[in-house]
C-alpha positions in Angstrom: -21.1 -27.8 -17.6 -23.3 -24.1 -18.2 -21.9 -20.7 -19.2 -24.0 -19.2 -16.1 -20.2 -20.4 -14.9 -18.1 -18.3 -17.5 -20.5 -14.7 -16.5 -18.3 -11.8 -15.3 -21.3 -11.4 -12.8 -20.2 -14.4 -11.3 -16.7 -14.0 -11.2 -15.5 -13.0 -7.7 -11.9 -12.0 -8.9 -14.1 -9.0 -11.7 -15.8 -7.1 -8.4 -12.4 -7.6 -5.9 -10.6 -5.8 -9.3 -13.0 -3.3 -10.1 -13.1 -2.0 -6.2 -9.5 -2.3 -5.9 -9.6 0.7 -9.1 -12.0 2.4 -7.6 -11.1 2.7 -4.0 -7.4 3.3 -5.4 -9.3 6.1 -7.1 -10.8 7.6 -4.5 -7.2 7.7 -2.4 -6.1 9.6 -4.6 -7.0 13.6 -4.2 -6.5 12.3 -0.2 -2.7 11.8 -1.4 -2.3 14.3 -4.0 -2.0 17.3 -0.4 1.4 14.5 0.3 2.7 14.5 -3.2 2.6 10.7 -2.8 0.5 7.8 -5.1 -1.3 4.9 -3.2 1.5 2.5 -3.9 3.9 5.2 -2.1 1.7 5.9 0.5 1.8 1.8 1.8 5.5 2.3 2.2 5.1 5.1 4.0 2.7 2.7 5.9 5.2 -0.1 6.7 7.9 2.9 7.7 5.4 4.1 10.3 5.5 1.1 11.6 9.3 0.4 11.3 12.5 2.0 11.8 14.2 0.1 9.0 13.4 -2.4 6.5 14.6 -3.7 3.1 13.2 -4.2 -0.1 12.6 -6.8 0.0 10.7 -7.3 3.5 9.2 -4.3 2.1 8.3 -5.9 -1.2 6.7 -8.7 0.2 5.2 -7.1 3.1 3.2 -4.8 0.1 3.2 -8.3 -3.2 5.6 -5.9 -4.8 8.7 -7.2 -6.6 11.6 -5.7 -6.9 11.8 -4.6 -10.0 8.6 -1.4 -8.7 9.9 -1.3 -5.7 13.0 0.3 -6.7 11.7 3.0 -9.2 9.4 4.1 -7.1 11.7 4.0 -3.6 13.9 6.4 -6.4 11.3 8.5 -6.6 10.3 8.5 -3.3 14.2 9.2 -2.6 14.8 12.3 -4.5 11.3 14.0 -2.9 13.7 13.3 0.4 10.7 11.0 2.5 13.5 7.8 2.2 16.3 6.5 2.7 17.5 4.1 1.4 21.5 2.2 2.0 23.6 -0.4 1.6 23.8 -2.4 4.9 26.9 -2.4 6.7 27.1 -6.6 7.4 26.1 -7.2 3.8 26.2 -5.1 0.9 23.7 -6.5 -1.2 20.8 -5.7 1.1 19.5 -2.8 0.5 17.8 -1.3 3.9 15.5 1.5 3.7 14.1 4.6 6.3 12.2 7.3 6.5 13.7 10.6 6.5 13.2 14.1 8.8 11.0 14.9 6.0 9.1 11.4 5.4 8.7 10.9 9.4 7.7 14.6 9.7 4.0 14.0 7.9 2.9 11.3 10.1 0.6 12.7 11.7 -0.3 14.6 8.7 -1.0 11.8 7.1 -3.2 9.9 9.7 -6.3 12.0 8.3 -5.9 9.8 5.3 -7.5 6.4 6.1 -10.2 9.6 8.0 -11.0 10.3 4.8 -11.3 7.1 3.5 -13.2 5.0 5.9 -15.5 8.4 5.3 -15.7 7.8 1.5 -16.7 3.8 1.8 -19.8 4.5 3.3 -18.9 1.3 5.7 -20.0 0.2 9.0 -17.4 -0.6 11.5 -18.7 -4.5 11.4 -19.2 -4.2 7.5 -15.8 -2.7 7.5 -13.9 -5.1 9.8 -15.9 -8.6 8.1 -14.2 -7.2 4.6 -11.3 -6.6 5.8 -10.8 -9.8 7.2 -12.6 -11.7 4.3 -9.6 -9.8 2.3 -6.9 -10.9 4.8 -7.7 -14.1 4.1 -7.9 -14.3 0.8 -3.9 -12.5 0.5 -2.9 -15.8 3.2 -4.1 -18.8 0.7 -2.6 -17.0 -2.7 
């Protein structure tokens, strides 16, 4: 076996890791206006799609465990963006919904993906091909 397999430049994981870090940095100034972090933005995106979601389902959708998600949701609740309630049918289940304040920023937040797409400067076909490949990877792991 050659040592080429161990070269950083030959690893798929490194450009994915580095790109993720850099892309997340690009989001930071776009999200400052809404006083949310990138993971909180992802929570908002899911909640814009659905009225109510359980913490477990939200974690599955975002690939986050409850140890990460619960404190984040607590901070979002303290800022009035989301509401967490125990399920009426099973008190072990916590459901998350947007508050009126959370719902009110949806239209404004639409500017974020538009601005982000301009920042990364990919052709439309490249954008969708990259998204397709990354989704395929996520489906496999």
